[in-house]
N, C-alpha and C positions, 0 to 999 in steps of 0.2 A: 692788842689783838682780841677781838670778841671771842668769848667763850664758845659759841656755835662754830665758828671756824676751827678753833682749836680742836674741838671734839670731832668734828668731820675729818679734819686732817689726820688726827690720831687713828680714827676708824678705817680710813683709807689705807694708811701705812700698815695696820694691824692685818688688813685683808691682803694687801698685795705683797708686802715685804717677805714674809716667810715663803711663799711659793716661788718668788723670783730668786731669792737668795739660796734657797735650798735645793730648787729644782731647775729653773730655767737657766741661770747663769752657768752652772756647772755643765749643763747639756750644750750650751752655746760653745763653751771652751772646748769640750772634749768629744761631743757627739756620741756619748756613750748609749748603748742599748742595753737596759737591764734584763738579764736573763741569768739567774742564779745556776751554779753548776748542777745541783739536784733537780732542776725543773723537768729534765727529760725523764726523770726516773720516779716521779711522785705524781699521782693522779690529780691531787688537789693541794697545793703547797700550803694552803690555810691550815691544814692539819699538822704539818711540820711546825708552823709557826705557833700554834696552839701549844703543843708539847714544849717548844723552846721556851715560851713565856712561863709555863709552869716550872719547868726545870730552873729557868733563870731565877725565879722567885725562891724557889728551894735553896739556890745557892746564895741569893742575896740575904735571905732571912736565916739561913743556917738551919732550916727546918726539915727534919728527917721525915716528917709526915707528908710534907709538900713533895719531896723526892719519890716517896712511895707512891703518892698519888699520880705524880707525872709518868712514872714507870707504868702503872696500871692503865692509864689513858693510852700510853703509847702501845702497849700490849693489846689493847682492846679495840683500837681504832680501826685496823683492818676489817675486823668482823662487822663492826658498826657500818663502816663504808660500804661493804658488799651488800648489807641488809638495806641500806637507803638506796643505792643504785640498782638493785634487783639481783636476782638469783643468777641471771644470764650474763652479768657483767664480768669482764675480765678482772682479775685482781693484780 
């Protein structure tokens, strides 16, 4: 097999396989609709993800400074979000 064909085949597999195996096939089997339970109560779920990542790192590394940082971010985010969205936005 020529090296060029092998490289192109590997590149195609690298691009197609993860999205098919992790996303498309499970959807074909179950027809799921992703809607996390907290979605109705959170204005922007990316903020929840941010705090979850920080707290997860604190747990993974066992670092109390990261835990404190995660708690501070969690406590400060509502005020920051209101400032970004404007004073008239509902919280």
